[in-house]
LOTOR-784670 format. One record per residue (C-alpha): x, y, z; chain; residue in one letter. Coordinates in steps of 0.001 Angstrom, whole numbers. Layout:
N
- c1/c2/c3/cadena/residuo
- X/Y/Z/A/a
...
//
This chain:
213
- c1/c2/c3/cadena/residuo
- -224987/6647/-99503/A/m
- -222194/8556/-101274/A/k
- -223460/11846/-99875/A/g
- -223666/10341/-96385/A/l
- -220051/9143/-96645/A/f
- -218891/12668/-97511/A/k
- -220832/14061/-94564/A/t
- -219165/11584/-92216/A/l
- -215749/12600/-93488/A/l
- -216501/16255/-92883/A/v
- -217811/15570/-89372/A/c
- -214802/13416/-88559/A/t
- -212502/16190/-89696/A/g
- -214276/18658/-87429/A/i
- -213955/16371/-84409/A/v
- -210248/15838/-85001/A/v
- -209716/19551/-85441/A/s
- -211497/20356/-82174/A/i
- -209641/17657/-80232/A/a
- -206273/18808/-81518/A/s
- -206931/22371/-80343/A/c
- -208198/21478/-76872/A/t
- -205831/22632/-74110/A/k
- -204669/20280/-71389/A/d
- -206162/21729/-68153/A/p
- -203141/20456/-66182/A/t
- -200678/22546/-68184/A/d
- -199160/25667/-66605/A/n
- -200648/25112/-63159/A/l
- -199141/27104/-60316/A/t
- -197894/25240/-57252/A/a
- -200999/26329/-55336/A/e
- -203342/25179/-58112/A/e
- -201733/21737/-58094/A/s
- -202453/21087/-54417/A/r
- -205132/18778/-53105/A/v
- -206611/19083/-49599/A/y
- -208184/15968/-48102/A/i
- -209922/15685/-44732/A/t
- -211474/12645/-43071/A/q
- -213057/12152/-39659/A/r
- -214550/9655/-37286/A/d
- -218225/10465/-37778/A/t
- -219051/9163/-34302/A/s
- -216765/11704/-32606/A/a
- -218328/14618/-30725/A/d
- -215692/17335/-30884/A/f
- -217614/19542/-28461/A/t
- -216678/17081/-25695/A/s
- -212962/17944/-26010/A/y
- -211414/21089/-24599/A/s
- -207610/20944/-24572/A/t
- -204947/19826/-27021/A/f
- -201242/19070/-27012/A/y
- -198983/19371/-30037/A/i
- -195321/18185/-30023/A/p
- -192522/20617/-30828/A/d
- -191282/18489/-33739/A/s
- -192592/16895/-36926/A/v
- -192376/13218/-37834/A/s
- -190449/12716/-41058/A/l
- -191700/9479/-42618/A/v
- -189674/8108/-45505/A/k
- -190248/4506/-46477/A/g
- -190219/2413/-43306/A/n
- -188212/4969/-41337/A/k
- -189540/7676/-39072/A/e
- -187456/10412/-37440/A/v
- -188238/13676/-35687/A/k
- -187275/16916/-37408/A/e
- -187762/20638/-36985/A/l
- -187005/22666/-40090/A/s
- -188394/26096/-40966/A/n
- -191394/24605/-42765/A/i
- -192037/22189/-39883/A/d
- -192118/25018/-37363/A/t
- -194488/26931/-39618/A/a
- -196906/23991/-39810/A/y
- -196790/23522/-36032/A/i
- -197530/27198/-35420/A/n
- -200315/27295/-38004/A/a
- -201991/24154/-36648/A/t
- -201796/25500/-33103/A/s
- -203350/28772/-34214/A/r
- -206272/27157/-36035/A/y
- -206939/24726/-33182/A/m
- -207056/27676/-30787/A/t
- -209321/29605/-33162/A/a
- -211643/26574/-33239/A/a
- -212126/26924/-29461/A/g
- -209564/24537/-27967/A/y
- -206983/25449/-25334/A/t
- -203379/24411/-25866/A/q
- -201498/22760/-23022/A/t
- -197814/21918/-22664/A/t
- -198634/18831/-20583/A/d
- -199677/15901/-22795/A/s
- -201103/14039/-19774/A/s
- -203709/16794/-19326/A/k
- -204698/17078/-22997/A/a
- -207990/15823/-24398/A/d
- -206589/15791/-27911/A/l
- -203174/14997/-29300/A/g
- -202177/16668/-32550/A/v
- -199231/15444/-34563/A/n
- -197844/16527/-37906/A/i
- -196110/14256/-40380/A/n
- -194032/15029/-43440/A/r
- -194404/11948/-45612/A/i
- -192206/10995/-48554/A/y
- -193670/8352/-50859/A/n
- -191253/6984/-53438/A/i
- -192782/5336/-56481/A/y
- -190782/3147/-58849/A/t
- -191732/2456/-62432/A/g
- -190328/990/-65609/A/y
- -190170/2181/-69179/A/y
- -189162/404/-72345/A/s
- -187530/1572/-75550/A/y
- -188677/-546/-78456/A/g
- -186086/-2339/-80529/A/g
- -184604/-634/-83582/A/y
- -182878/-2841/-86105/A/w
- -182695/-576/-89134/A/g
- -179763/1352/-90578/A/g
- -178522/4427/-88740/A/y
- -179298/6818/-91567/A/g
- -176492/9257/-90710/A/g
- -173881/10885/-92908/A/y
- -171537/7909/-92847/A/w
- -171739/4173/-92916/A/d
- -172104/3151/-89239/A/p
- -170021/29/-89857/A/g
- -167164/1925/-91481/A/y
- -164841/2090/-88470/A/y
- -165112/-1642/-87844/A/w
- -164327/-2654/-91397/A/g
- -167924/-3719/-92002/A/l
- -169086/-1351/-94683/A/g
- -172792/-1453/-95450/A/g
- -173789/-2729/-92021/A/y
- -176351/-875/-89962/A/g
- -176515/-643/-86195/A/y
- -178984/-2814/-84342/A/g
- -180640/-1491/-81168/A/y
- -182472/-4091/-79089/A/p
- -185189/-3060/-76672/A/g
- -184023/-1434/-73450/A/f
- -185791/-1296/-70097/A/v
- -185076/1488/-67620/A/g
- -186414/2544/-64253/A/t
- -187606/5854/-62880/A/y
- -188314/7158/-59390/A/y
- -190904/9730/-58353/A/i
- -190890/11246/-54863/A/t
- -194240/12547/-53670/A/d
- -194277/14713/-50520/A/v
- -197375/15286/-48420/A/s
- -198165/16886/-45075/A/i
- -200452/14948/-42765/A/s
- -202059/16401/-39618/A/i
- -203689/13970/-37195/A/n
- -205990/14670/-34260/A/i
- -206029/11835/-31726/A/l
- -208303/11012/-28814/A/d
- -206212/11157/-25616/A/l
- -209155/11802/-23336/A/k
- -210620/8314/-23753/A/n
- -207384/6440/-24449/A/a
- -207232/4713/-21067/A/k
- -210853/3651/-21214/A/t
- -210618/2413/-24815/A/n
- -207158/904/-24268/A/k
- -206139/2536/-27551/A/t
- -205526/5977/-29020/A/i
- -208165/6503/-31688/A/n
- -207708/8738/-34709/A/l
- -210502/11326/-34810/A/l
- -209473/13499/-37758/A/w
- -206960/13449/-40573/A/l
- -205982/16326/-42831/A/g
- -203678/15791/-45792/A/s
- -202003/18351/-48061/A/i
- -200662/17020/-51345/A/n
- -199101/18651/-54390/A/g
- -196192/20752/-55494/A/s
- -194090/22614/-52938/A/g
- -196031/21574/-49829/A/v
- -192777/21068/-47896/A/a
- -190714/23889/-49376/A/n
- -188335/24822/-46567/A/n
- -187524/28097/-48328/A/n
- -191121/29243/-48253/A/n
- -192575/28547/-44781/A/p
- -195228/31250/-45228/A/s
- -197334/28792/-47274/A/i
- -198066/26687/-44190/A/a
- -200689/28984/-42677/A/d
- -202920/29176/-45746/A/s
- -202673/25441/-46387/A/q
- -203596/24444/-42834/A/v
- -206351/27034/-43002/A/g
- -207894/25283/-45991/A/k
- -208043/21995/-44073/A/l
- -209854/23642/-41159/A/f
- -212130/25600/-43506/A/a
- -213531/22360/-44927/A/q
- -213831/20850/-41431/A/s
- -216267/23227/-39759/A/t
- -217373/20433/-37397/A/y
- -214086/20911/-35506/A/l
- -215305/24198/-34062/A/k
- -216567/24018/-30483/A/k
//
């Protein structure tokens, strides 16, 4: 039993040593490596039955419950890239939305998350180079720090591209969503680097081969 106990100690030490040396795979990621590309579709849709598409000349900026139209450098880049990949997939772009089989819109979405953090209470002495109560005439007294609660805000930006069914809208009495592509991660809406738009939209279309006519 004594020998077994020693063996367990040795094994435990090895496990701790290995765990402490393991690198966090999320450390030192580039902006591109941090991005996630998500696509979803209506599996009942037959994309070969659509021929033309219309894309607005602006992007919807969605922040909270507000939506406005914008056209920054990065927005223009996403519009141009989406138009190019739709054309490459076999669709013809039209400037008349009433004659389009498909409507394509692009959204820049800002999600704001709120959280709370708490500092535990600290009621001990300060431990500095002077008596913390000295200036108040209370020599020998330590400072007491109760628990504090703070808030933090995280803004997450994503690009969403939607393909809508305009061809059957009148018959269905609704505009159905046929395809959704979402780009999430660091720098997806960097207005100073619009060149990233083409490769990012390309990745969405690359994993959606069913869009090709």
